[in-house]
SEBA-937899 format. One line per 4 residues: number of its first residue (from 1); for each residue x, y, z of N, C-alpha, C. Coordinates in nm, 2 decimals. Atoms other than C-alpha are relative to their C-alpha. Layout:
NUM> X/Y/Z/X/Y/Z/X/Y/Z | ...
***
This chain:
1> -0.03/-0.06/0.13/-3.26/-0.43/0.05/0.13/-0.04/-0.07 | -0.08/0.02/0.07/-3.07/-0.58/-0.20/0.06/0.09/-0.13 | -0.08/-0.09/0.09/-2.80/-0.38/-0.41/0.00/-0.05/-0.13 | -0.01/0.04/0.13/-2.83/-0.38/-0.77/0.10/0.08/-0.10
5> -0.12/-0.07/0.06/-2.54/-0.14/-0.85/0.08/0.00/0.13 | -0.13/0.04/-0.07/-2.19/-0.17/-0.67/0.13/0.09/-0.02 | -0.16/-0.04/0.01/-1.88/0.05/-0.64/0.10/-0.04/0.08 | -0.12/0.09/-0.05/-1.57/-0.13/-0.55/0.12/0.06/-0.02
9> -0.12/-0.04/-0.01/-1.22/-0.04/-0.49/0.11/-0.05/-0.08 | -0.07/0.08/0.07/-1.08/-0.31/-0.71/-0.07/-0.07/-0.12 | 0.08/0.05/0.14/-1.19/-0.50/-1.06/0.00/-0.15/0.08 | -0.02/0.12/-0.05/-1.08/-0.81/-0.85/-0.15/-0.03/0.07
13> 0.15/0.00/-0.05/-1.38/-0.76/-0.62/-0.12/0.03/-0.05 | 0.14/-0.05/0.11/-1.64/-0.59/-0.85/0.00/-0.11/-0.07 | 0.05/0.11/0.11/-1.60/-0.92/-1.06/-0.09/-0.10/0.11 | 0.05/0.09/-0.09/-1.68/-1.12/-0.75/-0.14/0.02/0.03
17> 0.17/-0.06/-0.04/-1.97/-0.91/-0.65/-0.07/-0.06/-0.12 | 0.10/0.05/0.10/-2.11/-0.96/-0.99/-0.01/-0.13/-0.04 | 0.02/0.15/0.03/-2.05/-1.32/-1.04/-0.09/-0.09/0.11 | 0.09/0.08/-0.12/-2.18/-1.43/-0.68/-0.14/0.07/0.05
21> 0.10/-0.04/-0.08/-2.45/-1.15/-0.60/-0.09/0.06/-0.12 | 0.07/-0.05/0.09/-2.53/-1.05/-0.98/-0.01/0.14/-0.02 | 0.00/-0.13/0.01/-2.49/-0.69/-0.90/0.08/0.08/-0.11 | -0.09/-0.07/0.10/-2.37/-0.43/-1.17/0.11/0.06/0.06
25> -0.13/-0.03/-0.06/-2.02/-0.38/-1.01/0.06/0.10/-0.09 | -0.09/-0.07/0.07/-1.78/-0.11/-1.10/0.10/0.05/0.08 | -0.10/-0.05/-0.08/-1.43/-0.02/-0.99/0.03/0.16/0.00 | -0.04/-0.13/0.00/-1.39/0.34/-0.90/0.10/0.01/0.12
29> -0.09/-0.01/-0.12/-1.06/0.40/-0.65/-0.04/0.13/0.08 | 0.03/-0.13/-0.11/-1.06/0.63/-0.35/0.10/0.13/-0.05 | -0.07/-0.13/0.01/-0.93/0.96/-0.37/0.11/0.00/0.10 | -0.11/-0.04/-0.12/-0.59/1.05/-0.18/0.03/0.14/-0.04
33> -0.04/-0.15/0.03/-0.45/1.39/-0.13/0.19/0.02/-0.01 | -0.15/-0.01/0.03/-0.11/1.47/-0.28/0.07/0.07/0.08 | -0.10/-0.07/-0.08/0.16/1.59/-0.06/0.12/0.08/-0.13 | -0.08/-0.04/0.11/0.38/1.85/-0.25/0.15/-0.02/0.02
37> -0.14/0.05/-0.04/0.69/1.73/-0.10/0.07/-0.02/-0.12 | -0.05/0.05/0.12/0.95/1.68/-0.39/0.09/-0.11/0.03 | -0.09/0.11/-0.02/1.12/1.34/-0.39/0.09/-0.01/-0.12 | -0.04/0.03/0.10/1.38/1.23/-0.61/0.09/-0.10/0.02
41> -0.05/0.10/-0.02/1.61/0.95/-0.64/0.14/0.03/0.10 | -0.10/-0.08/-0.08/1.90/1.16/-0.46/-0.05/-0.04/0.17 | 0.07/0.04/-0.09/1.66/1.10/-0.15/0.04/-0.12/0.07 | -0.01/0.16/-0.01/1.71/0.71/-0.17/0.14/-0.03/-0.01
45> -0.14/0.05/0.01/2.09/0.74/-0.19/0.07/0.04/0.13 | -0.10/0.03/-0.12/2.37/0.69/0.09/-0.06/0.07/0.15 | 0.06/-0.02/-0.15/2.15/0.71/0.40/-0.06/-0.15/0.02 | 0.09/0.10/-0.03/1.96/0.48/0.60/-0.13/0.01/-0.02
49> 0.16/-0.05/0.05/1.58/0.47/0.47/-0.05/-0.07/0.13 | 0.13/0.01/-0.11/1.28/0.46/0.68/-0.09/-0.08/-0.05 | 0.12/0.08/0.09/1.05/0.19/0.56/-0.09/0.01/0.12 | 0.12/-0.02/-0.12/0.70/0.21/0.72/-0.09/-0.12/-0.03
53> 0.10/0.09/0.01/0.41/-0.04/0.75/-0.11/0.06/0.07 | 0.12/-0.06/-0.07/0.05/0.09/0.83/-0.09/-0.08/0.04 | 0.12/0.09/0.00/-0.23/-0.08/0.97/0.00/-0.08/0.15 | 0.00/0.05/-0.13/-0.33/-0.20/1.32/0.02/-0.15/-0.01
57> -0.04/0.11/0.04/-0.16/-0.55/1.37/-0.12/-0.11/0.03 | 0.11/0.10/0.03/-0.37/-0.81/1.26/0.06/-0.13/-0.10 | -0.02/0.10/0.12/-0.31/-1.14/1.09/0.00/0.02/-0.13 | 0.02/-0.02/0.15/-0.44/-1.06/0.77/0.05/0.13/-0.06
61> -0.14/-0.09/0.04/-0.21/-0.75/0.76/0.13/-0.06/0.00 | -0.13/0.10/0.04/0.04/-1.00/0.79/0.15/0.09/0.07 | -0.10/-0.06/-0.07/0.30/-0.79/1.03/0.12/-0.07/0.02 | -0.11/0.07/-0.04/0.48/-1.07/1.14/0.09/-0.03/-0.10
65> -0.09/0.03/0.13/0.62/-1.18/0.81/0.08/0.13/-0.03 | -0.10/-0.14/0.06/0.73/-0.83/0.74/0.10/0.04/0.07 | -0.12/0.00/-0.08/0.92/-0.80/1.05/0.11/-0.10/0.00 | -0.11/0.08/0.03/1.09/-1.12/1.00/0.07/0.00/-0.15
69> -0.04/0.02/0.10/1.16/-1.04/0.65/0.15/0.13/0.02 | -0.06/-0.10/-0.02/1.33/-0.70/0.75/0.09/-0.04/0.10 | -0.12/0.04/-0.05/1.53/-0.88/1.02/0.11/-0.05/-0.10 | -0.13/0.08/0.09/1.69/-1.11/0.77/0.07/0.13/-0.11
73> -0.06/-0.10/0.09/1.71/-0.80/0.55/0.15/0.08/0.10 | -0.12/-0.03/-0.10/1.95/-0.66/0.84/0.09/-0.08/-0.01 | -0.08/0.11/-0.03/2.13/-0.95/0.88/0.06/-0.01/-0.16 | -0.06/-0.02/0.10/2.22/-0.91/0.52/0.10/0.13/-0.05
77> -0.06/-0.15/-0.01/2.36/-0.57/0.58/-0.08/0.12/-0.09 | 0.08/-0.14/0.00/2.08/-0.36/0.45/-0.04/0.10/0.12 | 0.01/-0.12/-0.12/2.07/-0.03/0.64/-0.12/0.05/0.02 | 0.11/-0.11/-0.02/1.77/0.14/0.79/-0.10/-0.06/0.08
81> 0.07/0.06/-0.10/1.46/0.11/1.02/-0.15/-0.02/-0.06 | 0.15/0.04/0.03/1.11/-0.05/1.00/-0.11/0.09/0.14 | 0.07/-0.08/-0.09/0.85/0.20/1.16/-0.16/-0.07/-0.02 | 0.13/0.06/0.03/0.50/0.01/1.22/-0.07/0.09/0.08
85> 0.10/-0.08/-0.07/0.19/0.25/1.28/-0.13/-0.09/-0.01 | 0.15/0.07/-0.06/-0.13/0.10/1.45/-0.01/-0.06/0.12 | 0.00/0.07/-0.12/-0.26/-0.04/1.73/0.06/-0.14/-0.01 | -0.09/0.12/-0.01/-0.07/-0.34/1.85/-0.04/-0.08/0.14
89> 0.05/0.09/-0.15/-0.27/-0.49/2.15/-0.05/-0.11/-0.10 | 0.05/0.10/0.05/-0.41/-0.82/2.11/0.13/-0.13/-0.01 | -0.11/0.10/0.01/-0.23/-1.19/2.07/0.08/0.02/-0.13 | -0.09/-0.03/0.13/-0.10/-1.10/1.71/0.13/0.12/0.02
93> -0.10/-0.09/-0.04/0.05/-0.78/1.83/0.09/-0.04/0.09 | -0.08/0.04/-0.08/0.19/-0.94/2.12/0.13/-0.14/-0.04 | -0.13/0.09/0.09/0.38/-1.21/1.88/0.08/0.08/-0.06 | -0.10/-0.05/0.10/0.50/-0.96/1.68/0.10/0.08/0.12
97> -0.09/-0.06/-0.07/0.65/-0.75/2.00/0.11/-0.10/0.08 | -0.08/0.12/-0.03/0.79/-1.09/2.13/0.12/-0.06/-0.08 | -0.11/0.06/0.09/0.98/-1.15/1.83/0.11/0.13/0.00 | -0.08/-0.10/0.03/1.12/-0.80/1.81/0.11/0.01/0.12
101> -0.07/0.04/-0.12/1.24/-0.84/2.19/0.11/-0.11/0.00 | -0.11/0.13/0.04/1.39/-1.18/2.12/0.12/0.02/-0.07 | -0.13/-0.04/0.10/1.60/-1.08/1.86/0.09/0.14/0.00 | -0.09/-0.17/0.00/1.74/-0.72/1.98/-0.04/0.07/-0.08
105> 0.01/-0.06/0.09/1.57/-0.57/1.74/-0.08/0.16/0.03 | 0.06/-0.12/0.00/1.43/-0.27/1.89/0.07/0.12/-0.04 | -0.07/-0.14/0.06/1.67/-0.01/1.77/-0.04/0.00/-0.14 | 0.01/0.02/0.15/1.58/-0.10/1.41/-0.16/-0.02/-0.06
109> 0.12/0.07/0.02/1.22/-0.24/1.43/-0.10/0.10/0.12 | 0.07/-0.06/-0.10/0.96/0.01/1.61/-0.12/-0.01/-0.03 | 0.11/-0.02/-0.02/0.61/0.00/1.72/-0.05/0.13/0.03 | 0.01/-0.11/-0.03/0.48/0.34/1.68/-0.15/0.03/0.06
113> 0.13/0.00/-0.02/0.12/0.28/1.77/-0.12/0.07/-0.08 | 0.11/-0.05/0.07/-0.20/0.46/1.65/0.07/0.16/-0.03 | -0.03/-0.12/0.01/-0.11/0.82/1.49/-0.10/0.06/-0.05 | 0.07/-0.09/0.03/-0.34/1.09/1.44/0.02/0.08/-0.12
117> -0.10/-0.09/0.11/-0.12/1.27/1.18/0.06/-0.09/-0.10 | -0.08/0.07/0.07/-0.04/1.01/0.92/0.05/0.08/-0.11 | -0.06/-0.08/0.14/0.02/1.28/0.63/0.16/0.02/0.06 | -0.13/-0.05/-0.04/0.33/1.40/0.84/0.09/-0.12/0.02
121> -0.08/0.11/0.00/0.44/1.05/0.91/0.05/-0.05/-0.14 | 0.00/0.05/0.12/0.41/0.95/0.55/0.17/0.08/-0.07 | -0.12/-0.11/0.03/0.66/1.25/0.48/0.17/-0.03/0.06 | -0.10/0.02/-0.05/0.92/1.11/0.73/0.07/-0.14/-0.05
125> -0.03/0.12/0.04/0.94/0.78/0.55/0.04/0.01/-0.13 | -0.03/0.00/0.13/1.06/0.65/0.24/-0.03/-0.12/-0.10 | 0.07/0.11/0.07/0.93/0.32/0.15/-0.12/-0.06/0.07 | 0.09/0.06/-0.06/0.60/0.15/0.23/0.00/-0.16/-0.02
129> 0.05/0.14/0.00/0.56/-0.23/0.30/-0.11/-0.03/0.02 | 0.14/0.04/-0.03/0.22/-0.38/0.26/0.03/-0.14/-0.01 | 0.00/0.16/-0.04/0.21/-0.76/0.37/-0.14/-0.03/-0.01 | 0.12/0.07/-0.04/-0.17/-0.80/0.38/-0.03/-0.12/-0.10
133> 0.04/0.13/0.06/-0.32/-1.13/0.26/-0.11/0.00/-0.03 | 0.19/-0.03/0.02/-0.70/-1.01/0.28/-0.02/0.13/0.00 | 0.00/-0.16/0.05/-0.75/-0.69/0.11/-0.14/0.03/-0.13 | 0.05/-0.01/0.13/-0.98/-0.55/-0.16/0.11/0.09/-0.06
137> -0.08/-0.07/0.00/-0.74/-0.28/-0.20/0.03/0.11/0.08 | -0.07/-0.06/-0.11/-0.53/-0.12/0.07/-0.02/0.15/0.01 | 0.01/-0.14/0.00/-0.58/0.25/0.13/0.15/0.04/-0.01 | -0.14/-0.04/0.01/-0.20/0.26/0.22/0.06/0.01/-0.12
141> -0.05/-0.02/0.15/-0.12/0.21/-0.15/-0.02/0.12/-0.05 | -0.01/-0.11/0.06/-0.27/0.51/-0.25/0.04/0.11/0.11 | -0.07/-0.06/-0.09/-0.16/0.71/0.04/0.13/0.02/-0.03 | -0.15/-0.01/0.04/0.20/0.62/-0.03/0.03/0.05/-0.16
145> 0.02/-0.05/0.16/0.15/0.67/-0.43/-0.01/0.18/0.03 | 0.02/-0.09/-0.01/0.02/1.01/-0.31/0.11/0.08/0.06 | -0.14/-0.05/-0.08/0.34/1.07/-0.08/0.11/-0.01/-0.09 | -0.12/0.04/0.08/0.57/0.96/-0.34/0.11/-0.09/0.04
149> -0.06/0.10/-0.07/0.69/0.65/-0.16/0.03/-0.09/-0.12 | -0.03/0.14/0.04/0.85/0.35/-0.30/-0.09/-0.10/0.04 | 0.06/0.11/-0.08/0.62/0.07/-0.25/0.05/-0.16/-0.03 | -0.02/0.16/0.02/0.68/-0.30/-0.16/-0.13/-0.05/0.05
153> 0.09/0.09/-0.03/0.38/-0.52/-0.16/-0.02/-0.12/-0.03 | 0.03/0.15/0.03/0.23/-0.86/-0.16/-0.11/0.02/-0.11 | 0.08/-0.01/0.10/0.01/-0.93/-0.45/-0.15/-0.05/0.02 | 0.13/0.04/-0.08/-0.31/-0.94/-0.25/-0.11/0.10/-0.09
157> 0.08/-0.07/0.08/-0.62/-0.87/-0.46/0.00/0.09/-0.09 | -0.01/-0.12/0.09/-0.67/-0.53/-0.63/0.16/0.05/-0.03 | -0.13/-0.08/0.03/-0.29/-0.42/-0.60/0.07/-0.03/-0.12 | -0.04/0.03/0.14/-0.16/-0.61/-0.91/-0.06/0.08/-0.11
161> 0.07/-0.10/0.10/-0.40/-0.37/-1.09/0.07/0.12/0.00 | -0.06/-0.11/0.01/-0.18/-0.10/-1.01/0.14/0.02/0.01 | -0.14/0.02/0.02/0.13/-0.18/-0.89/0.07/-0.10/-0.10 | -0.08/0.06/0.10/0.36/-0.30/-1.16/0.13/-0.03/0.05
165> -0.12/0.01/-0.06/0.70/-0.48/-1.04/0.10/0.10/-0.08 | -0.13/-0.10/0.05/0.99/-0.24/-1.11/-0.03/0.11/-0.10 | 0.09/-0.12/0.06/0.75/-0.01/-1.28/-0.02/0.14/0.06 | 0.02/-0.09/-0.08/0.63/0.19/-1.02/0.00/-0.06/0.18
169> 0.02/0.09/-0.14/0.69/-0.04/-0.71/0.05/-0.14/0.00 | -0.04/0.14/0.01/0.77/-0.38/-0.63/-0.08/-0.09/0.05 | 0.11/0.08/-0.02/0.53/-0.68/-0.64/0.05/-0.12/0.05 | -0.03/0.12/-0.08/0.60/-0.97/-0.42/-0.05/-0.10/-0.09
173> 0.07/0.16/0.10/0.57/-1.34/-0.57/-0.10/-0.05/0.12 | 0.06/0.05/-0.12/0.40/-1.43/-0.23/-0.03/0.08/0.09 | 0.04/-0.08/-0.15/0.31/-1.35/0.12/0.08/-0.04/0.09 | -0.12/0.01/-0.09/0.57/-1.48/0.31/0.12/0.08/0.03
177> -0.11/-0.09/-0.05/0.89/-1.34/0.48/0.10/0.02/-0.14 | -0.12/0.03/0.13/1.13/-1.49/0.18/-0.07/0.12/-0.11 | 0.03/-0.07/0.13/0.88/-1.30/-0.07/0.03/0.13/0.00 | 0.00/-0.18/-0.03/0.89/-0.95/0.10/0.16/0.02/0.02
181> -0.16/-0.05/-0.01/1.29/-1.00/0.17/0.03/0.00/-0.16 | -0.05/0.00/0.17/1.34/-1.08/-0.22/0.00/0.17/-0.06 | 0.03/-0.13/0.06/1.19/-0.72/-0.30/0.07/0.11/0.07 | -0.10/-0.08/-0.09/1.36/-0.56/-0.02/0.14/0.03/-0.06
185> -0.12/0.00/0.03/1.71/-0.67/-0.15/-0.01/0.05/-0.13 | -0.02/-0.05/0.10/1.61/-0.61/-0.50/-0.03/0.19/-0.01 | 0.00/-0.13/0.00/1.51/-0.26/-0.41/0.14/0.06/0.02 | -0.12/-0.03/-0.04/1.82/-0.20/-0.22/0.13/0.01/-0.10
189> -0.07/0.04/0.12/2.01/-0.32/-0.51/-0.01/0.12/-0.11 | 0.03/-0.09/0.11/1.85/-0.06/-0.75/0.00/0.14/0.01 | 0.03/-0.15/-0.04/1.81/0.25/-0.54/0.11/0.08/-0.02 | -0.09/-0.09/0.04/2.14/0.38/-0.64/0.01/0.03/-0.16
193> 0.00/0.02/0.15/2.06/0.34/-1.01/-0.11/0.10/-0.06 | 0.09/-0.07/0.09/1.89/0.56/-1.28/-0.13/-0.05/-0.01 | 0.16/0.05/0.02/1.58/0.32/-1.26/-0.07/0.07/0.10 | 0.07/-0.07/-0.10/1.49/0.52/-0.92/-0.09/0.12/-0.07
197> 0.09/-0.09/0.07/1.39/0.83/-1.13/-0.12/0.00/-0.07 | 0.12/0.04/0.11/1.19/0.66/-1.37/-0.11/-0.03/0.09 | 0.08/0.05/-0.13/1.03/0.46/-1.05/-0.07/0.12/0.03 | 0.07/-0.13/-0.06/0.94/0.79/-0.89/-0.09/0.07/-0.09
201> 0.06/-0.09/0.13/0.83/0.97/-1.22/-0.14/-0.12/-0.01 | 0.12/0.05/0.06/0.58/0.68/-1.28/-0.08/-0.05/0.14 | 0.07/0.00/-0.12/0.47/0.65/-0.90/-0.10/0.15/0.00 | 0.09/-0.14/0.03/0.34/1.02/-0.98/-0.10/-0.01/-0.08
205> 0.09/0.04/0.13/0.19/0.91/-1.30/-0.11/-0.09/0.06 | 0.11/0.10/-0.05/0.01/0.64/-1.11/-0.10/0.07/0.10 | 0.08/-0.08/-0.08/-0.12/0.87/-0.85/-0.11/0.08/-0.07 | 0.08/-0.07/0.10/-0.24/1.08/-1.13/-0.13/-0.04/-0.04
209> 0.11/0.08/0.06/-0.44/0.85/-1.29/-0.12/-0.06/0.10 | 0.08/0.10/-0.08/-0.57/0.63/-1.01/-0.08/0.05/0.11 | 0.04/-0.07/-0.11/-0.61/0.85/-0.72/-0.01/0.16/0.04 | 0.04/-0.11/-0.03/-0.65/1.20/-0.78/-0.12/0.05/0.04
213> 0.12/-0.06/-0.04/-0.91/1.42/-0.67/-0.08/0.04/-0.12 | 0.08/-0.05/0.16/-1.02/1.54/-1.03/-0.03/-0.15/-0.06 | 0.04/0.12/0.05/-1.03/1.19/-1.17/-0.11/-0.07/0.07 | 0.10/0.06/-0.06/-1.19/1.03/-0.92/-0.16/0.09/0.04
217> 0.11/-0.08/0.01/-1.45/1.32/-0.89/-0.08/-0.04/-0.13 | 0.05/0.02/0.10/-1.51/1.27/-1.24/-0.06/-0.13/-0.05 | 0.06/0.12/0.03/-1.55/0.92/-1.26/-0.12/-0.04/0.09 | 0.15/0.02/-0.10/-1.82/0.90/-0.96/-0.12/0.09/-0.06
221> 0.10/-0.07/0.04/-2.01/1.18/-1.11/-0.05/-0.05/-0.12 | 0.04/0.08/0.12/-2.03/1.01/-1.46/-0.06/-0.12/0.04 | 0.07/0.09/-0.04/-2.14/0.71/-1.28/-0.13/0.00/0.05 | 0.13/-0.04/-0.03/-2.41/0.87/-1.10/-0.11/0.06/-0.08
225> 0.09/-0.05/0.14/-2.53/1.02/-1.41/-0.06/-0.12/-0.07 | 0.06/0.11/0.06/-2.55/0.71/-1.55/-0.11/-0.05/0.04 | 0.10/0.10/-0.08/-2.75/0.53/-1.29/-0.13/0.09/0.03 | 0.10/-0.09/0.05/-2.97/0.85/-1.32/-0.06/-0.04/-0.11
229> 0.05/0.02/0.14/-3.03/0.82/-1.67/-0.05/-0.13/-0.02 | 0.06/0.12/0.04/-3.08/0.46/-1.67/-0.12/-0.02/0.08 | 0.13/0.04/-0.07/-3.32/0.47/-1.40/-0.09/0.13/0.03 | 0.07/-0.13/-0.02/-3.51/0.80/-1.47/-0.15/-0.04/0.01
233> 0.12/0.04/-0.01/-3.85/0.64/-1.51/-0.06/-0.05/0.14 | 0.04/0.05/-0.11/-3.82/0.48/-1.18/-0.02/0.11/0.10 | -0.03/-0.11/-0.11/-3.70/0.78/-1.00/-0.13/0.15/-0.02 | 0.07/-0.12/0.03/-3.92/1.06/-1.17/-0.14/-0.05/-0.04
***
């Protein structure tokens, strides 16, 4: 059965479906559930921050480049820890583990493995780093926005549609360690400034606009109604 209509979580891939398969594609993003913990810029000052990376270790998730970037950030004097959540079995996981051991980074970079309650883990962390090279729109972006985290992300597919550099996060110029490092440094330089209050406010606004239950429910119901009305002769 060939689809005529299609819901996608990024305009980037909705366009590809439309161009290459001729579907009437629309972008409606996923719901994320907001955590009510209050975050403010004071939480980002005068302490070693927890940076997190979420997703099983695969090449397309690009965790190896994140690890190298964080290693270099530590050498530059940036204080903090990198916690990586997700399965790390396999060749790529072994590559990441080997690097951490080889450079004696176990105190600062930790492979946490699979976690069944990520909502609690988001609350323990301050910054999400997404390094993906192939995605439509990573769920971790919506979850980080819902939990009020600062986001550092590669410009993969639909991410630049939501994350605007220095507005509601930090958008890397590429996918290599040097690109991720650049944004870690920019964030570390700005986390003591008044910019953080504005950014955290924009993080909350972005969540409400793109991922809140009310907004997504309305968009889905409106689209379903549109499809039924358009095809009512066929259905009825």
